[in-house]
C-alpha positions as CSV (number, residue, x, y, z in Angstrom):
1,M,19.3,-1.5,8.7
2,S,20.6,2.2,8.7
3,T,19.0,5.3,10.5
4,T,20.5,8.8,10.3
5,S,19.3,10.4,13.4
6,S,17.3,10.0,16.8
7,R,13.4,11.0,17.2
8,P,12.0,13.5,19.4
9,A,10.4,12.1,22.3
10,A,7.0,10.5,21.7
11,P,3.8,12.4,22.3
12,T,2.0,11.4,25.5
13,A,-0.9,8.9,24.6
14,A,-4.3,10.2,25.1
15,P,-7.7,8.8,25.7
16,A,-9.0,7.5,22.6
17,D,-12.2,10.0,22.5
18,T,-10.1,13.0,22.7
19,G,-8.1,14.6,20.2
20,R,-6.0,13.1,17.8
21,E,-2.5,15.0,17.9
22,T,-0.9,12.0,16.8
23,L,2.0,13.1,15.1
24,P,4.9,15.3,15.8
25,G,4.4,19.1,14.4
26,A,0.7,18.4,14.0
27,P,-1.7,21.4,13.5
28,A,-5.1,21.8,14.9
29,E,-7.6,19.0,14.3
30,N,-9.8,21.4,12.0
31,D,-6.8,22.6,9.8
32,A,-7.4,20.7,6.6
33,A,-5.8,22.9,4.3
34,A,-2.8,20.9,3.7
35,P,-3.1,18.0,6.2
36,E,0.0,16.5,4.9
37,A,1.6,19.2,6.8
38,R,1.0,17.2,9.9
39,L,3.9,14.5,8.5
40,A,6.6,16.8,9.5
41,G,8.9,14.9,12.2
42,A,6.6,11.4,11.9
43,N,8.4,7.9,11.9
44,V,7.1,6.2,9.0
45,L,7.5,2.3,8.1
46,I,6.6,1.2,4.6
47,T,7.2,-2.6,3.7
48,G,8.2,-3.3,-0.1
49,G,9.6,-0.2,-0.3
50,S,12.5,-0.6,-2.3
51,R,10.9,-0.2,-5.4
52,G,7.7,0.9,-7.5
53,L,5.0,2.5,-5.2
54,G,6.7,1.8,-2.1
55,R,9.6,3.8,-3.5
56,E,7.5,7.0,-4.5
57,M,5.6,6.7,-1.2
58,A,9.1,6.7,0.9
59,R,10.2,9.7,-1.7
60,A,6.9,11.8,-1.0
61,F,6.8,11.1,2.9
62,L,10.5,12.3,2.7
63,V,9.9,15.6,1.3
64,H,6.8,16.4,3.7
65,G,9.4,15.8,6.7
66,A,9.0,12.5,7.8
67,R,11.4,10.0,8.7
68,V,11.1,6.8,6.5
69,T,12.2,3.4,6.8
70,V,11.8,1.1,4.2
71,T,11.9,-2.9,4.0
72,G,12.2,-5.2,1.2
73,R,14.1,-8.7,0.5
74,D,16.7,-7.6,-2.1
75,P,20.0,-5.6,-0.8
76,D,20.6,-4.3,-4.3
77,A,17.0,-3.0,-4.6
78,L,17.5,-1.1,-1.1
79,A,20.7,-0.1,-2.2
80,A,19.4,1.7,-5.3
81,T,16.5,3.4,-3.2
82,R,19.0,4.7,-0.8
83,S,20.7,6.3,-3.6
84,A,17.5,7.4,-5.7
85,L,16.3,8.9,-2.2
86,A,19.7,10.6,-1.0
87,G,19.3,14.3,-0.2
88,H,15.6,14.0,0.5
89,G,15.4,13.2,3.8
90,E,16.0,11.0,6.8
91,L,15.5,7.5,4.9
92,G,16.8,4.1,6.6
93,T,16.5,0.9,5.2
94,A,15.9,-3.0,6.5
95,A,16.7,-6.1,4.9
96,A,13.6,-7.9,6.2
97,D,11.2,-10.5,4.5
98,S,7.5,-9.7,5.8
99,T,6.6,-13.0,6.4
100,D,9.6,-13.2,9.0
101,H,8.0,-12.6,12.1
102,A,11.5,-12.7,14.2
103,A,13.1,-10.1,11.6
104,L,9.7,-7.9,12.1
105,R,9.8,-7.7,15.5
106,D,13.3,-7.0,16.0
107,L,13.1,-4.2,13.5
108,A,10.2,-3.0,15.7
109,R,12.4,-3.1,18.8
110,R,15.2,-1.5,16.7
111,L,12.9,1.5,15.7
112,R,11.6,1.9,19.1
113,A,15.1,2.2,20.5
114,E,16.7,4.5,17.7
115,Q,13.6,6.8,16.8
116,G,10.9,6.1,20.0
117,G,8.8,4.3,17.7
118,T,6.6,4.3,14.6
119,D,3.6,6.8,14.0
120,V,2.7,5.5,10.4
121,L,2.7,1.7,9.0
122,V,2.2,1.2,5.5
123,V,1.9,-2.3,4.7
124,N,2.9,-2.7,1.0
125,A,4.8,-5.9,0.2
126,A,3.0,-7.8,-2.1
127,L,3.0,-10.1,-4.8
128,P,1.2,-10.7,-8.2
129,G,0.8,-14.3,-7.9
130,P,0.0,-16.7,-10.9
131,V,-2.2,-15.7,-13.5
132,G,-4.8,-17.9,-15.7
133,P,-7.7,-20.4,-14.4
134,A,-7.3,-21.5,-10.9
135,W,-6.8,-25.1,-11.6
136,E,-3.8,-24.3,-14.3
137,N,-2.1,-22.5,-11.4
138,D,0.9,-24.0,-9.7
139,P,-0.5,-24.6,-5.9
140,V,2.8,-23.6,-4.2
141,Q,3.1,-20.3,-6.2
142,W,-0.6,-19.6,-5.5
143,W,0.0,-20.4,-1.7
144,S,2.8,-18.2,-1.4
145,T,0.9,-15.3,-2.6
146,Q,-1.6,-15.7,0.2
147,Q,1.6,-16.1,2.5
148,T,3.0,-12.9,1.6
149,N,0.0,-10.5,0.8
150,V,-1.7,-12.0,4.0
151,L,0.1,-13.4,6.5
152,G,2.9,-10.6,5.8
153,A,0.3,-8.3,6.5
154,F,-0.9,-9.9,9.4
155,L,2.7,-10.4,10.9
156,T,3.9,-6.9,10.3
157,C,0.7,-5.5,11.9
158,H,1.4,-7.8,14.7
159,A,5.2,-6.7,15.6
160,F,4.2,-2.8,15.3
161,V,0.2,-2.7,16.6
162,P,1.8,-2.0,20.1
163,Q,3.7,1.1,19.5
164,L,1.1,2.6,16.9
165,I,-1.1,2.4,20.2
166,E,1.5,4.2,22.1
167,R,2.2,6.4,19.9
168,R,-1.5,6.5,18.4
169,G,-0.4,6.4,14.8
170,R,-2.2,4.9,11.6
171,I,-2.0,1.8,9.7
172,V,-2.5,2.0,5.9
173,I,-2.8,-1.6,3.9
174,I,-2.4,-1.2,0.4
175,A,-5.2,-3.1,-1.4
176,S,-7.0,-3.5,-4.7
177,H,-10.1,-3.5,-6.5
178,A,-9.1,-7.0,-7.3
179,G,-10.1,-7.7,-3.8
180,A,-13.3,-5.8,-3.8
181,H,-14.6,-7.7,-7.0
182,R,-14.4,-11.0,-8.4
183,W,-11.0,-11.1,-10.5
184,P,-11.0,-14.1,-12.8
185,H,-7.6,-15.4,-14.2
186,A,-5.7,-13.6,-10.8
187,S,-7.5,-15.5,-8.2
188,A,-4.3,-15.8,-5.8
189,Y,-3.8,-12.1,-6.0
190,S,-8.0,-11.2,-5.9
191,V,-8.3,-13.7,-2.8
192,S,-5.1,-12.2,-0.9
193,K,-6.3,-8.9,-1.5
194,A,-9.9,-9.6,0.0
195,A,-8.3,-11.1,2.9
196,A,-6.0,-8.0,3.0
197,I,-9.5,-5.6,2.9
198,K,-11.3,-7.7,5.9
199,F,-8.2,-8.0,8.1
200,A,-8.1,-4.0,8.2
201,E,-11.8,-3.8,8.6
202,N,-11.6,-6.0,11.4
203,L,-8.5,-4.8,12.8
204,A,-10.0,-1.0,12.6
205,A,-12.7,-2.4,15.0
206,E,-10.1,-3.9,17.5
207,L,-7.8,-0.2,17.6
208,H,-11.0,1.7,17.5
209,P,-10.6,1.9,21.5
210,H,-6.8,2.8,21.3
211,G,-7.5,5.8,18.8
212,V,-5.6,4.3,15.6
213,P,-7.3,4.6,12.3
214,V,-6.8,1.6,9.9
215,F,-7.5,1.8,6.2
216,S,-7.2,-0.5,3.3
217,Y,-6.4,1.8,0.2
218,H,-6.5,1.0,-3.5
219,P,-4.0,3.1,-5.3
220,G,-5.3,2.7,-8.6
221,K,-4.2,1.2,-11.6
222,L,-0.7,2.5,-12.2
223,T,2.1,1.4,-14.7
224,I,5.3,0.9,-11.9
225,G,6.1,-1.5,-9.5
226,M,4.4,-4.9,-10.0
227,A,2.6,-3.6,-13.1
228,E,5.9,-2.0,-14.8
229,I,5.9,-5.8,-16.6
230,Q,2.7,-5.2,-18.1
231,M,4.1,-2.0,-19.8
232,T,7.5,-3.6,-21.1
233,G,7.3,-7.4,-20.8
234,R,7.7,-9.7,-23.7
235,P,5.4,-12.5,-22.4
236,Q,5.3,-15.7,-25.0
237,P,2.1,-15.0,-27.4
238,G,-1.2,-16.9,-26.5
239,T,-0.1,-17.0,-23.0
240,W,-2.1,-15.7,-20.0
241,P,0.4,-13.3,-19.1
242,E,0.4,-12.1,-22.8
243,R,-3.3,-11.9,-22.8
244,I,-3.6,-9.7,-19.6
245,Q,-0.8,-7.5,-20.7
246,R,-2.8,-6.9,-24.2
247,W,-5.7,-5.8,-21.9
248,Y,-3.4,-3.6,-19.4
249,L,-1.9,-1.8,-22.3
250,R,-5.6,-1.2,-24.0
251,E,-6.5,0.3,-20.3
252,H,-3.5,2.7,-20.4
253,A,-3.9,3.5,-24.0
254,E,-7.5,4.7,-23.0
255,G,-6.4,6.8,-19.9
256,R,-7.5,4.3,-17.2
257,T,-4.3,4.0,-15.5
258,T,-3.6,6.1,-12.6
259,P,-0.9,8.9,-12.2
260,V,1.6,7.7,-9.7
261,E,1.2,11.5,-7.5
262,H,-2.5,10.6,-7.5
263,S,-1.6,7.4,-5.8
264,V,0.8,8.8,-3.2
265,R,-1.2,11.9,-2.2
266,G,-4.2,9.6,-1.1
267,V,-1.6,7.5,1.1
268,L,0.0,10.9,2.7
269,R,-3.6,12.4,3.1
270,L,-4.6,9.0,4.9
271,A,-1.1,8.8,7.2
272,A,-1.8,12.6,8.1
273,G,-5.4,12.0,9.4
274,A,-7.4,13.5,6.7
275,A,-9.9,10.7,6.6
276,D,-9.5,9.4,10.4
277,H,-13.5,9.5,10.2
278,L,-13.5,6.5,7.9
279,S,-11.1,4.1,9.8
280,G,-11.9,0.4,8.8
281,Q,-13.3,1.4,5.4
282,Y,-12.0,0.4,1.6
283,L,-10.7,3.8,-0.2
284,T,-9.7,4.2,-3.3
285,H,-7.5,7.3,-4.5
286,D,-10.0,9.1,-5.8
287,H,-12.1,9.1,-3.0
288,A,-13.4,12.7,-1.8
289,D,-11.6,13.1,1.7
290,L,-8.3,12.4,-0.3
291,V,-8.4,14.6,-3.0
292,P,-7.6,18.2,-2.1
293,G,-9.5,21.5,-3.1
294,P,-13.1,22.7,-2.7
295,G,-15.7,20.1,-3.0
296,R,-12.8,17.2,-3.3
297,T,-14.4,15.5,-5.8
298,V,-12.7,13.5,-8.8
299,P,-15.2,11.8,-11.5
300,R,-14.0,8.2,-11.6
301,T,-13.3,7.1,-15.2
302,P,-15.4,4.1,-16.3
303,V,-13.5,1.0,-16.5
304,S,-15.1,-1.5,-18.3
305,G,-12.9,-4.8,-18.0
306,P,-12.5,-7.3,-20.4
307,T,-14.7,-10.3,-20.3
308,V,-14.0,-13.9,-19.4
309,P,-13.3,-15.8,-22.7
310,R,-15.3,-19.1,-23.5
311,T,-12.6,-21.0,-25.5
312,P,-8.9,-19.9,-25.3
313,G,-6.6,-18.8,-28.1
314,Q,-9.3,-17.9,-30.9
315,G,-9.2,-14.3,-30.5
316,E,-11.7,-14.3,-27.7
317,P,-12.0,-11.3,-25.7
318,L,-9.2,-10.3,-23.1
319,P,-9.0,-12.1,-19.7
320,G,-9.5,-9.9,-16.8
321,P,-12.1,-8.8,-14.3
322,T,-15.7,-8.6,-15.3
323,T,-16.1,-5.6,-13.2
324,D,-14.3,-2.3,-13.6
325,D,-10.8,-2.6,-12.0
326,D,-7.4,-4.0,-12.2
327,A,-5.8,-7.4,-12.6
328,L,-2.5,-6.4,-11.0
329,H,-1.6,-3.3,-9.2
330,P,1.7,-2.2,-8.2
C-alpha cells in the first residue's frame, strides 16, 4: 500500500447523542448548502476501487479534498488507477482481497498508524455472479458470489468498525435493487445484495449507540464497471448472457441508465452526513436527501423490467427482473 501524507490528529469522540462533527473541517450540522465540503481532510477507504464505479467514487472524494485509499485484487488495475487519478489528491492503493480477513486487518492497522484511522468506509467490492436459471448455475460460482459480496462486506466492516467507532465515521455498503426485489436469472447476485441490505440494517442498529451511521445504497443502473460488459461484450447468441445484454441495451437506449455523476453524488452526500437521520435504510441515488437543490426531488423514470420467459430460445421476452430495476449493477 502507498500513502502520501500523514493525517491530522483524530477528533475527540463525543457521546452519540451530541453533535456530529465527525469529519475534519466539517461545518455546523445545519449547514446543508454543500455537505460535500465536509469531506475535506477525511480519510476514505473504498474496497473494489481500482475500476468502474469504485474509481469514479475515489476521483470524486479526492476532488472534494479527502484522502483516499482504494483496494483491489489486480495490481495492474490498481496501478492504472494511480495513473488515472494522479494529481487529483492524496491517493493510496492496497492489493487486498475483501475475503482475506488477515489482509484487511493488516490494512486497518496500517491506515491507523499512517493516517490516524478511517472516517468513511465504502464497501464496493462485488462480483456479478452467474446468470440463468439457478439450477443451471455452477454451484461454485454461485457460492463464490456470496463469499465476495456478503462475507467480504462482513469482513471489511469487522476489520474497520473499531476505528470508525473511535472517529464516529460512516459506512456506505453498495447495494442494488436486485437485492430489494426478486431478480430471476441473476439469483446469486440478487441473494447476495439482499443479504448486504439486511447486514447494513442490522449493523446500523448495533452502531447507533456509537454514533456511526450505516447505509445500503443503490447507485442506479450504470454503464461502467461490472455493467460495462453489457455495453461492449459479445456473448454467444441465444445464451443467457446475450439475452440479458439485449435487455440492458434496451434499458440504456430508453434512457433508464444512471449518469455516473448522479451515482457518485449520492455516495458523497451520504459520506458527508446529509442523510444521517436515515441510518439503516436502503437508499437510491435519486432519494430526496441525496439530490441537491430546493425541494431536492428527482422523478424516478419508470423502468419496466422484462418478463420471465416460458420457453427459451423462441423470441420470448428478455430475461430479467419482473419489477423495476437492474440485473447487474456496476
